Structure formats: C-alpha cells, structure tokens
N, C-alpha and C positions, 0 to 999 in steps of 0.2 A: 820431749823437749820442754824446758822450763819457760815460764812466762817471760823472763828477761831475754832468753835466747830468741824467742819468737818476736818480741818487741824489737830487738836489735836487727834481725834479718829483714823484718818488714820495713822499718824505717830506712835501713841501708838501701834496700831496693828502691824505695821512693826517692831518696836523695840522689842516688845514682841516676835515676831518670831525669831529675831536674838538671843535674850537671851536664849530662849528655845532651840535653835540649838547649843548653846555653846559659844556665844560671851560674854566675860567678860571684855575685854579691848578695849577702843576706843581712838584713837589719833585724835585730832581735831586741825585744823588750823583756826585762826580767820577770820571772814568775815561776811558780811551782809546777803547774799542770803541763807546761810546755817544756819541762826539763829534758825529756828524752830527745826531742827534736833539736833543742838548743845545744845539747852536748854532741849530738851526732853531726850537726852542721859545723860546729867548732872543730871537730876531729877531722873533717874532710880536707885533704891536702889542696884541693882546687877551689875551695870556697873562702872568700874573704868575709869575715863576720864583723859587723859594726854593732856594738851594744849601745842602746839609748834608753835611759831610764824613764823618759817621758814618752808615752805611747803616741800622743798627737804629733810631737816633734819627730819621733821615729818614722812615722808613716810619711811625713813630708820629706824627711831626709831620704828615704827610699825612693820617693817620687823624683827628687833631684838627681839621684844616682842614675835612675832609668832614663830620665830626660837627656842627661849629658852623655851617657855611654851608648844610648840607643839599644841597650839590651834589657831584657826582663830582669827584675830584681825581686828577691824573696823578702817577705816581711812576716815575722813570727811574734805572737804574743800568747799569754796565758788566757784562761777562761774568765768570763765576767765582763765588767765594764771596760776592761783593757781593750777589748775588741771594738767597743763602741767609740773609743777615742781615735781609732783609725778612720772613722767614717768621713771626716772632712777631706782627708787626702785621697780616699777612695773615690769620692765624688769628683774631685779635681782630675784624678787619673782617668776616670771614665769620660769626662767631658772634653779632656784634652788629648785623649788617645795615647796614654802612657801605660806600658805593660807592667803590671805588678802581680806577683803571686802571693796573695794574702793567705796566711795559714794561722788559724786560730785553734788553740788547744781547747778541749771541752771536757766536761764531766761525762762519764759513760752514761748510757741510757737509763740505767736504774737509779741514777742520782739526779735526774731531771724532773722538774715540776713536783718535787716532794719536799721542798724547803731546804735542800742541801746548800751549804755556803758557796758563794762565788759561782752560782749556777744561774745563767740567764738563758733565754731562748736565742741561740745563735744560728739557727737554721734560716738561711736566706736573710741574714742580718742586714746585708747591704742592698737588698731589694734589686731594683733594675739598674743599679749603678755598677754591677759587675756583669761581665760578659757570660760568665758560667759559674755555677756553684756545684760543689760536690760534698756530700757528707761521707767522709771516709769510713771504711769498714774498720772494726776493731782489729788490732794487729794479730795476725796469725802467720804461721811459717810454712803453710802448704805451698806447693809449687804454683797453683793457680792464684793464690792470694799474693804471692810475691810478684807474679807477672801483672796482676791487677794494680798493685801499688806503683810499680815502675811505669806501667802504661798510663795510669791516671796522671802521674807527674808530667810525663811527656805531653799528654793531651792538654793539660793545664797550660803549659807553655805555648803550645800550638794555638790554643784559643786566645791567649793574651797577645800574640804577635801576628795574628791574622790580618786581613785587609782592614778591619776596624780594630786597631789595637786598643787595649784597655786592661783593667784589672780582672782577676778571677779570684774566687774564694773557695778555699778548701778547709773544712771543719773537721778536726781530729778528736773523736772521743777516745780518751786514754784512761786505763785503769792503773791503779797502784799495784805493785811498786813501779816507780817511774824511772829508775836508773837503768840505762842500757849497758851492755858489755862492750867496752872500748878497747880491750886488749884480748886478742890481737886486733890489728887494724880491721875494722868491720866491712870495708868497701872493696869490691872487686873492680878495679879500673879497666879490666879487659872484657867486661860484659858487652854483649852485642846490644845495639840500640835500634830504635825505630827511626828511620830517616823521614824528616819533614821537608817536603818540597813545596815551596811557595811560588805561585805564578804571578805575573804582572798582568793587570787588566789592560787590554788594548781595545781601541775603537776600530771596528771593521773599516777596511780601506774605502769602500763605497761611501760610507758616512763621512769619513775624513775628506774625501774628494768633494762631496756636496758642500761641506763647510768651507773648503778652500775656494770653491767657485763663488759661494755667497760672500765671503770676506773680501775677495779680490776687488769687488766693486764698491766696497764701503770706504768712504773717506773719513767719516767721523766715528771712530771707535776708541774704546778704552779697555785696558787690561787692569784689573784690580787684584792685587795680591795681598792676602792677609797672612796669618801665621802659617808657614809651611817650611818643612825641613827635609824635602825630598832630594835625594842625591842627584846632582846634575841639573837641578831645576833652574838655577840662576842663569846659566849659559843658554839653556833651551828656551826659556821664556823671553830672554833678551833677544835672541836670534829671531824668534817669531815676531816680536814687537817691531824690530827693525824692518823686517820684510813687509809687515802690514802697515807700518807708519803709524802705529798706535802708541800713545804714551802709556807708561806703566805707573799707576798710582800705588806706590810700594809702602805698605805698613812696615814699621821697624822690625817686626818679627818675621817678615818674609825673607830676611837675610839678603835683600837686594840692594840695600843702601851702602854696603861696605865691601865692595868688590871692584876689580879693575874694569868691569863692564857697566858700573852703575851710572856713569855720566851720559851714556848714549841715549836712553829713552826714559830713564827713571825720573819720576816727579816725586819729590819728598816734602814739598811745602803745600801740598793740596789742602791740608787742614786750614791753613790761612787763606788760600785762594778761594776755597768753596764757601767762605764766609762773605764773599762779595756777591751781592744779588745779581749784578750784571753778568757774572760768569754763570751762575746757576740758570738764569733766564735764557742766555744766548748760546752757551756752549753745551748744548745737549747732544750726547752721542746717539748714533743710530744703534750701535751694538756695544754691549759690555761683556767681556769674558772675565769670569771670576775664578780665582784659585785660592785655596786655603780658608782659614777661619775668618770670622767676622772682624773687620778692621777696628782698630781702637777709636779712630776719629768719629766723633758724633756728627760733624758737619758733612763728612763723606757719607755716613749712613743716611742722613736726611736727604742729601743729594740723590742717592740711589733710589730712595723711596719715592722721590718725585718723578722718576723716569719711568712711569708706567707705560709710555708709548714706545720705549726702546726695547730691543731684544736683549734679554739677560741670559747668558749661557754660563751655567755653573758646572765647573769641572772638579771632581773630587774622587780620589782613589778608593774611598770607603763607600759605605752605603747610607751615610747620614744625609738628612735633608737640610742643607745649609742655605736657607733662604729666609732669614728673620724678617725681611721687609715685604715678603710675599710678592715679589716682582719677577721671579724666575720664570723664563719661558721654555728653557731647555735644560734638563738635568742630565749630565753625562758622568757616568761612573767608570772612570778608567785612570790609569797612572798619569799624573800630571806631566811629568817629564816626557814620557813617551808621546802624549798628546801633542805637546809643543814641538817636539822633534819631528814627528811624522807629518804634522800639519805644515811646518815650515818648509819641508821639502817640496810640498805641492803649491807653495805660494811664490809668485814672481814678485821680487822686491820692487817697491814703488820708487820712482826716481826722486820724487820730492813729496813733501806733505806739509801744506800750510797749517793743517790742523795740529800736527805734532810740533811744528815750529812755534805756534802760538802758545801751546802748553809749556814748552821749554822756556820760552821768553818770560811767561808769567812766573814760572818757578824761579828764575834768576832774579826777577824783580822782587819777589817775596823774600828770597834769601838775603838780598842786599839790604832791603828795608829792615829785616830782622837783625842783620849784622850791625847796621848803623845804630839801631836802638840799643843793642847790647853794648856797643862801645861807649855809649853815654850813660850806661847804668853803673853807678859807682857803689851803691849800697848792695849788700848781700840779698840775692833774689833767686828763687828756685829755677826759673826759666834760664837765666844766664848760667847758673851752675851746671845745668845739663848741656847747654850750648858749648861751654868750655871743654866738656869731656872729650869731644871729638879730637881736639888738638892735644889733650893731655894724656889720653890712654895709650898704652903701648900697642904696637902691632900684634895681631893674633890674640888679643885678649878677649875676654867674655864679660858682658854686662848683664847681670840679672836684675830685673826691674820690678819693683813693688807696684801693686795696683793703686787705684785712686789717682792722685795727681802725678806721681813720678812717671807712670807709663804714658800719660797724656803729654807731659813735657818732653819725654823722649820722642814721642810721635811728632811733636811740633818743632823741636829744636835739634834733634840728632840727625844732622844732614849728611849727604853723600860724602863718602871718603873711600880711599883704597887701602885701608889698614886692616881689612879682614877681621873686623870686630863682630863677634857673634852677640846677638841680643836675645835674651831668654826671659820668659815671664810665665806666671800661672794664669793663663787666660781661658781656662775651661769654665770655672765658676766665677772667676774674677774676684775672689775674696782677698781680704788683707791678712788672713790667718796663714800661718805656716810658711811665710815667705823666707824668713831667715833660715829655717831648717832646709827648705828646698834648695836655696842657694848654696848652703854648706854641702849638701849632697852633690850638687853639680860641681863644686870646687874640687872634688876628688879627681874628676876627669878633665875639667876645663881650667887651665892655669895660664896666666893669672886671671882671677875672677874678681870683679867689682860688683858689689850689691848697691843699687840706688834705691833707697827706701824712705818712706815717711815715718814720722815719730810714732804714730798710733800703731802702724803695722809692726814696727820694730818692738814696741812695748808688748804687743800681742804675742810675740814669739821669742821673748828674751830667753826662755829656757833652751831654745835651740842653740844658743851660743856655747853650751856645754860641749857640743860635738867638736867644735874647733879646739877646745882645750884637751879633750880626751884623746882625739885622734890626730892632733897636731896638723890641723888643716889651715891652709893659707887663704885668707879672704880679706879684702878691704871693703868696709861698709861705708858708703857715703850717705850719712844720715841727714835728710832734709827735715829740720825740726821747726815747724811753724806752731808748735804747741797746740795741736788739735787736728780736726778734720778739715783741712784746707779746701778740699774739693767742694764742700757745701757752700762756700762763698760764691761759687759760680752757678749755683742752682737756685730754683725759685724759693727754697727755704730761707735764703738770705734776706728775703723781703719781709720776714717775720721777726723783727728785732727783739720782741719781748721774751721769746723763749729760745732764740737762736743759739746763744752761747752754751746754755745748759744741755740742750737736746742735740745740737749738731756741731757747734764749735768744739765742745768737749775738751777744754784745756786740762792737762794733767800736771804741768809744772814740775816734771821729774828731772833729776840730774842724772843723766845716763853715764857720766864718767865713772860713778861708783859701780854701776852694773858691769861695765866693761872691765874694770879692774878685778871684779869678783871672778871673772872668767879668764884672768891673766892676759888681758888684751892690751894693746897700745891704743891710747886715746889722744885725739887732737881736736881742739875747738878752733874753728876758723873765724878770724876777725876781719879779713879783707881778701881781695881776689888774689893778691900775691901769695898770701898764706895758703889758699886753696891749691894754687899751682905747685908750690913747693911740697905740700903734703901728699898730693897724688903722685908727683914724680918720685918722691922719696919712698912711697909705699911699695914700689916694686922690689926694694931691697929688704923689706920686712918679712919675717916669717911669723906665722900664726895669725891671730885675730888683730885687725887694725881698724879702728873706727874713727872716721873723720866726720865730725858734727858741724853742720852749717846752720846756724840759727837764722831764721827768716821771720818776716812779719806777714801775716795773712793778708792784711789790707794792702800792704805794699805789693805783694805778689799779684793780687787781683787788679790793682790799678795799672801795674806794668803790663800785664797781659792785655788788658782792654786798650791801652794806648797803642800797643804794638799792632793789634788787629786793625785798629782804626787807620794807622799809618799804611799798613799793607793794602787795605781797601782803597784808600785814596790813590796810591800809586798804580794799582791794577786798573782802576777805573780810568785813570789818565791814559794808560797804555791802550786800553780797548777803544777809548774815544779817538785817539790818534790813529789807530788801525782802521777806523771807519772812514777817515777823511780821504 
C-alpha cells in the first residue's frame, strides 16, 4: 500500500471517529503541513468547514461556535507559531469549560530539533490548559492503527465533553507527500462506533435530606448564581428559592434575568444595593448557596468575602474549586439542576418571608432610582446605552458582551425582563482579546446576535470581522467608544494623573467607519438617543455586518455612574431607616 493510501485510510478513520462522537463544525487555518487533514475535513459530507486566515481569530471563532451550539468544535492549523496563536482561546476554553478539539499538524520526528523550517516544540504546547494531550502516531494503514486513530478521536471528544468540559490537543506528525486520495469518497459512513454514555452526578438522598432539614429553619439565606448554562436550571433554582424564601442574586450570565420566572425571587440590582454600607452591615445572611462561575460584580464579591461567619455552600457539576474568596464551608460536586429539583421536593414552602420582601423592595427602589436617573440623562453615556437595550432588543435575541466596562454595565443596568434574551461573554480569563471573533462564531447558531463591546477590545480583534464577510454572518455590533480604557477611571490608577492617559487611558483616536467598510459592513454613528433607538430597531432587517458606534466621554461616564450610586444609596438608606421605625 502506498504512502498516500495509508495516509488517506488513517485520517479517514480518525475523522470518522470525530464525526461519530459529535463533531459537526471544524475551523481551519491555512497551511501546508495540515493539508491532508484540511482536505479530508472539507471532503466529509457531515462536516461544516470554516476557513479563517488569522489563527488567533480562528481559535476564538471556534470557541464561539462551541459556546453557542453546545457541541465540541474542531480546530486545525499547520506547524510552527500558527499553533501558538491558538493559545489565548485555548486558555479561555479551559477556564470557561468549552469543548474544543485542537489539532496541530507537525513535522515528523526526524525534522524536529535539527533546524528544520517551521518546526517548534509542539508537545504539550498548551500545558495544563488542555484536559488531555496526545501525540498521534505517524499514519499507517494496518487494522490496529486504524482502530487506534478512530478510538483516539472518539476519546478526544469524550475528554472534551466530560463533567469538566474543555479543550484537548492532538498533535499530528505528518510526512510528505501530504496529498490524500479523495476519489473515491474516502469515508465509510456505516462504520460501527464506540458509544459514550455520560452520567449525571447526584447527591445521595440522606445528604439532601440533611440539607433540607438545615435550610428549613433558616430565615436569612441567599442564592447566588454566576455564569451557568445548565438545562432546566432556571426553573429548578427559582422553585427552590420560592420554597426557601431566599432571594436569588442573579448575574446576567446566569440566564435568570430574562425569563417568565425572573420577577419572583430574582434580584438584579444587587451591585448598586451592596454599595450601601447599611445593607452590608445589617443584612448578613446565615447561609449562602452558590451556583456557577464567579459573579461579575465587585461589590458582590467584596460582600461575600466579608461573610466569614456565614455558611457558604458551593454547588458545581464539575470538579473545580470555585471559591476565590476562601469562604466556602461545603463544596458539593453534583448536577446543579438535579440538586435544586431534588432539594425543593424535600422543602416545605414558607408562608412568608420578611427577608425576601426586604430584598425585593430594595431591588425595586434601586431600579426606580436608576430609571429616574436615566430619564434625566440627555447626553450619550454608556450606562444608559446598556439600560435602553432591554427595551430595544427583539425577543429571543442573544447579547454577546465584551469584558472590562461593557460586562459591568450589563450587570448593573440590564434588568429583569421576559424577552428570553440570552447573555454570553468570555468570562474564563476575562480578556478583551478575541471578543469579536467569539461573537461571530456564536452568531452562526444564535440569531439575531448583538455584540456590546468597547473600542479597545474592538480594535484588538478587528481581523475577526473578516469572518462576517467571508461566511455571510449576521451580527450587529454596538460599539461603546470612549477612546480608551474607560474602566481605569474607576480604579486607583485614576489618582495618578501624571501618567494616567499614556499608561491607562490609552486613547487611539481611530475612525472605525473605514475599518467597517473594509469588511463590507454597514456603519452608523449615533448622535442622540433617538438615533440609537432607530439604529437598533432597523438592525433586525440588515444582513451581514452592522456596526452602531456610540461615542462617549470617559469623564462623563464616571460622573454619571458615581451620581447614580449615590442616589441609590440615599434611597436605600431611607427605606431601611423607615423599616426600623
């Protein structure tokens, strides 16, 4: 058997295994050494291939595909520094639990460490940021080698989608010639597969019963939900909260703010409420039950850190240790939805809860104060721009949010609604890189999709816009342009005016209209609030890339936020003082 025949059979077995295990999308970066895999993926009838010439953008695009679809996604590049450009997205996938199958082509062993071109050490390139690494054997066509190739592919997917989802890395040493045989069709769709059965982690009944008895007598409890996308979780945790009489402090990435059940126990203005010293001092919970990732809100994080006398129960379906404040007293590894559902069955619903009523009342006071402030805000300002989105976005849309100030403004001003709006973000490493590309990947499965992003993050990933042009993807970008790093105005660095603008403000003075036009996009610059309303409402009918730029002033943003927090504090303090009378 010739080298080409062996290469074709080996890779066909491998790709067949991937497809049988659930791979439908593969993102490919161009290159020579990866030629046989690229051609074979492109030839498979059940694989959708996305070509992206920028490796860093390609990896984040694959991340977005996987986040939005819920399925593992393949990612392929050639040898050398191309693979290193995948690293930021691999880190984000690792920390946020997104399954990626990263495949890097490599020089064969005899061309390593001898000065051959485009040859770097790719073994364990991503270190501890992948769940599993395998150096693939050189292609051979023996029966054992074909079973090995197929089984390794299936195992790679299994490792990626296990209880702790994340990326895996397969390194492929390949010898020339690199062209496989594509005629006749090289895949056998009727091949048998290995069945992967995943189980759900349950907490034993006796332990659930003990918790139910403990919670039954607790008056002052909180449920805190960070980023979580577990099926059925919204209904399950809301039912549990109602029975317990516990408020839910719901991060925007918990998906609890935009459902028909969100008004019952969900508190969404806690970031403002917990800036009030009287609340922090007097409304200390006895028990906190935590689900999901770390919340966005810094005031909530500071509040939790101060509660060292409270019991903190952390529930997580994986095996990670999610306790950045070192206050956890009980770590429970089980399915979050199952935990809430089974525990709620054992809880007798409380007839009334003054504790819950107090939190709901403070939430309404905070929201009304914020609303009144927004009504008086005439000039363009980032907080109000986010506040207006709830009314302007269509039902069943998706909002992908950039890091730094946009996600914090979403946390503060994206309030409860029943429009079933999904909120997504890269909150693993919380970087500003790759956000455009991730959002474009998500737009393949989530439509309509709106990206809310700051100007520096947008600039950082301008290359990602090419995917909208090449693959005719629909996305509306709401570009909050304060000409620099607005978040630093809220940090201690702001008190060092001598070097602030150069080191932290970092203005660029760029005209993004030209960049948008380069990628054949629609561009609108907003001049007033009515213009924003019309631009977002009209965006639903646009196809392709649509960028709505909102120019803002960093100083005005800072002043507006501070004035608003002060107003909220005044109103909450008055409410608590009246309650004491």
